N, C-alpha and C positions, 0 to 999 in steps of 0.2 A: 824902589824897594825900601823897606824899612832901614835905617841907618845902623850900621854896626855899633855895638855897645863896648866892644873889644877890638882892637885892630889885630886880626890873626895873620901873621906874617910867617914866612918859612923859618925864620929864626925862632919863633915862638915855638913852633911845632917841633923843631929839633930838640929846643931846651926840654920840652915836655917827654920827648922820646928819650932823651939822655937820663932824665930823672926816673922815668918810671918803665921804660922797655928799653934799656940800654943796648940789648942785643940787635935792635933794629937800626941803630945809628950808623950812619955810613952808606945806607941805601939811597938811591936817587930820589929826590922828592920834588913834587911840581904841583902848584896850585892848578886845578882843572874846572872848578866851580865855586861862585861865591853867590849862593842863593838868598831867598828872604830870610831862612832860618840858619842856615849852616854853610860853613866853608868847607870844601873837599879837596883833600889833596891826594894826589897818586904817589904811593911809597913803593918804589921798584916796579916789577910788572905784576906784583902779586896782590897788593893791599891797597886799601883806601884809608885816609884818616878823616874822620868827620868831626868837626867842632861847632858847637853853637856859637852864633855871632851875637845873640842877644838873650836877655834872661828868659823872654817869653818862650824860646826855644829849648832852654835847657831842660825842663822837665820831659820834653818830648824825646830827647836823648836817653833819658833813664827809662821812660816807658819802653823804648826799642830795647834796650839792655835787658829789661825784666821779662818782657813778654814775647819778643820776636823769636828766641830759640824755640819756645813752646808752640807757637803760631805756625812756624814755617815746618815743623816736623812733618814729614811724609809728603809734602808739596812736591810736584814735579816741576816746577819752575824754580829757577835760582833767585834767592833773596840775599839782601846784605846782612845776614846774621853776624854779629860782632864776635871776632875771634879773639880780641883782647879789649880791656876796657881801661879808661883812664879815669883819673879822680880829680878833684878841684886840687890846686896848688896855691901857694903864695901869690902868685903872679897870674894864674888863670882861674876863675872863680867856679867853673862848672864840670861836670862829667863830659867825657868825650869817648869816641871808640875808634878802633880798628877793625875794619871789616875786609873780606875778600874784595879784590878788584874784580868786577863782573864785565865779561866782554860781550859786545853787541853794538848794534847800530841804533842810536837814540831815535825813538819813534818820532819825535818832534822834526827830526830832520827828513822824514819820509812824508810826502802828501797824503792826506787822509784816504785817498782811493787806493794808495799802495799798502794801507794797514790791513785789509780784509782777511788776508791770511792768518792773522793773529787774533780774529774775532773769537773762534771758538776755543783758542787757547786761554784768552782772557777770562772767558766765561767759565772755563774750567777751573781758573785760580779763584775766581770770586765764590763759585760753588763751594770750594774747598775750604775757605776761610770763613765762610758765612754759617757759622754755627753758633748756638747760645753761649753768650760770655759769662764768665763768672761774675759773682757779686762785686769783686774788688777789681774788676777789669777798669781800665782808666775810661773816664768820660771827657769829652772833647767840647769845649764851650762853643766852637763855631762849626762843628761837623756832628751828624749823626742824631741831633735833637729835632724838635719841631722846625719845619721849614719857615715858619711864619716867624720864627725867633730872629731870622736874619733880615727881616723886611727893612728895619731902619738902615742897615748898612748897604743892602742892595739898592733900595730906592735912592739913596744918596749917591751911589757910584752911578746908577743910570743917569741921573740929572747932572752930575758934574762932568761926565765923559762925553756929554751929548751924543748918548747912544739911541738908536732907533725907538721912537716913541711907542711902538707897538709892545716893546719888551715890558714896559711897565704894567700895561694891562694884562698881558699874559702872566707876569709875576704874581699879581693880585689874584688872578684866577687859580694859579696853581697853588697858591698859599691856602686857598679855601678847601682844598682836599683833606678829607680826614686823615688824621695823623696814624703813624704805625701803632698796631695794637698788639703784635707779638712780643716776644721776649727781646731784650737787647742783644743784638748780634754782633760778634766780631766784625770789624771794618778796617780795612787799610786806609780809608779815609781821604785820600788824594790821588785817585786813579786818573791821571791824565798823561798825554803823550810825552810830557818830560820827564816822566817816571817810569817809562818802558824801554826795555831794549829789545831789538829785534834781530834775529838770525839774518844771514845773507839771502834767505828765501822768503824772508817776511813773515815768519813765525815768532811767537813770543819766546825770547831767551831769558829774559830776567825782569823782575818788578822791583823797583828802587824806592827809597825813601819812605820809611814806615813812621815819619816823624808824627803823623796824625793818626797813628793807630788808636782806636777807641772802640767803644761799644755803642750800639743804638740802632737806628733805622737802616737797614740795608739798602734802601733807596739812594743813600749817599754814594754807595760805590756803583750801583747800577747806573748812575749818571755817565759812567764811562760809555754808555751806548751813545751819547751825544758828545761827550768829551774827546773821545778817541777816534770815531769812525765817521765816515759818510753813511749815506742811506743804506747802501749795499752790505757794508760791514756791520752796521747798526742791526739790519734784519738777522744777520748770522749770530750776532752776540745774543739778541733777544731770544731767537729761535732756540739756541742751546740752553740758555737759562730756563726757559719755559719747559722745555722737554724733561729736564731733571727735577726741577722744583716750580711747579706752576705759580706764575706770579701774578697778581691781579692787576687790573687796569689802573687802579688808584696808586699802586706802588710804582708802575712805570711813570705815571704823570708826576709823582713826587721826585722821582729820578730825573725827570726833565727839569724839573724846578731847581732841584740841586746843581744840575748842570748849568742853568741860568745863573744861579748864585756865583758858582766859582768861576764861569766864563766871564761874569761882569768884574770880578775882582782881577782877573788877568788882563782884561781889557783896559781897566780904567786905572790900574796900579802899576804898569809895566813900561812906561816911557822909557826907562834906561834899559829895557830888555826887550828889543824889538820882536824876537822870536816868540816870546811869551804873549806879547800884545797880539800879534798876528794870530796866535793860537786862540786867545780869548775871543777875538772877533769872529773866527771861524766857528767856534763852539756856538756863540750867540746867533749866528746864521743858521747853524743846523737846528738849533732850538726852535727858532721862529717858522722854519720851512718845513719841519717834519715832526709831527706829534708822536710818531712811533707806533700808532694804533694799527696800521696796517702791515707792520713788520711780522 
């Protein structure tokens, strides 16, 4: 993972809480995740504290604070809308958030074959947020734009990680597909199994981590067909999307390309996070073995 630019410790979080939200001081605090962009602490049984660990993620927190309350309005699925916000201090340079603690089973802990019950739920979520974005919606330099804009990074990852050679030819083929011609759409930007919570019956309980919230090509989120599901679940996801909003074959193939892009990042850059590396390799296998055309 990218190195943290600020050490985020429980004592730092307690200091920020005492300064900016003193009524929450004294509640149990536990570090539960230290990801590429953010550290997540559980605060009692009710809250999560989310702090960026590097400058590149700081603006993403601000985007969540500005846009997620509006984007989540009316959604049937729980999302981590901030209930309180934090501001930079003399000892911590970035905005940070307090969100509800959302309960569920992380989908990354469930084999892809066991996620099919969530396929239509996730499709409903995607259909709900994919609406034209306003002119001042955030743009993300690595999500939502031209698929070919990621060629340098993807080809470098494929070479460095010694991934199957067929992936390079497939990547170049998918990059040749015409780009999105419609209006920029709202995007979650990072729909993979690590950002989903499931109920005990396998349905979708919550969607997490809107740090890559952006506007652009909806194929970026439709990549979830390969990022989250096996062939059976993928068919259910794609069928539900197509019943509501007929999606052309070119968009689905760009989605496959986005899955290859994001899967290669997970596979090549997660040596210190085995679950993410395994997820990335599984995504690349799905991309190679199923083009989605028969779903």
